Structure formats: C-alpha cells, structure tokens
N, C-alpha and C positions, 0 to 999 in steps of 0.2 A: 586487136591492138594489144601490144605488150605493155606490162606495167612493172614498176619496181616491186620486188618481192617483200620489201620492208615497209614502204609507205603507200603502196598501191597507186602512186602517181603515174601518169602516162610517161613514156620515155621522152626525154628532152628533145627539142628540135635539134637537128644536126647542123652544126656550124662549121665553116672552114677552119676557123681558128678561135681560141679562147681569148676573151678580153678581160684581163684581170684588174681588180680594183687595187686599192692601196694595201701595203703590207701592214699586218696587225700582229699582235702577240697576246698571249693569255698567260697571266701570272707566272707560275714557276715552270714554264716549259723551256726546252732547250732549242726551240725553233720559232720562227715567225711564219705567217701564212698569208695567202691572199686567195680570194675566191673569184670565180668567173662571174661576170656581171650579166651574162645572157639569161633570159627568162627560162626558168626550169632547168638550168644547168648548175649542178652542185659540185663541179670539179674544183679541187683545192690544190694549190701549189705551195710546197713547204721548202724552207731552207734553214740550215742551222744558223744561229746568231754568230756574228763576228764581234770582236771587242776592239775594233780599230779606232773608235771615236773616244772622246774624253768628255765627261760631264762634271761640272763643278762650278762654284762661284769663286771669284777672286778672293784670295786669302783663306779659302776653305779647303776641305778635302776634295780630291779629284777621284772619279770613279770611271771604269771602262764603260763604254756605251756602244751598242750596236749601231753602225752607220746606216743600216737599211731601214729598221723599224723604230729605232729610238729607245729601245729597252736599256735601262741603266742597271748595272750589276753592282750591288752594294757589298760584295764579298771581298 
C-alpha cells in the first residue's frame, strides 16, 4: 500500500469527481477555498475574491463584499 509521505495516511479512495463543500475564507487572504467532502480526500479548490457585492446598513458606510464567500473588505 502506498501512503502520504507527510502524514502516512493511506491514499484516498479514487472518486470519479470531487464533491466540494461551501466556500470559506481565512482572515487576511486574497482567496476563498472549498474542500472535497469525500472521506480521506484533501483536495482544495481556490479562487480569488471578487468585490462585486456591497455590504452596509442603511445610512451607514458601504463596503465591497465578495459575492461568492461573503468576505467584507473594509479598506
């Protein structure tokens, strides 16, 4: 059996296609990501943020917001 050289886990089961979960983001990154939901599959899909959305309250300031993952840009 072959194993991962980093964590020594067995190779993941082979699937015809990845099934990704919801888009997520981490703090000060320029991208959002989603991971495959199959057991023992650690494949990650990444895309850069867009600023096509708008976030703000009525009468308050408005900020650009990523329409994919919801990250708000306060710059």
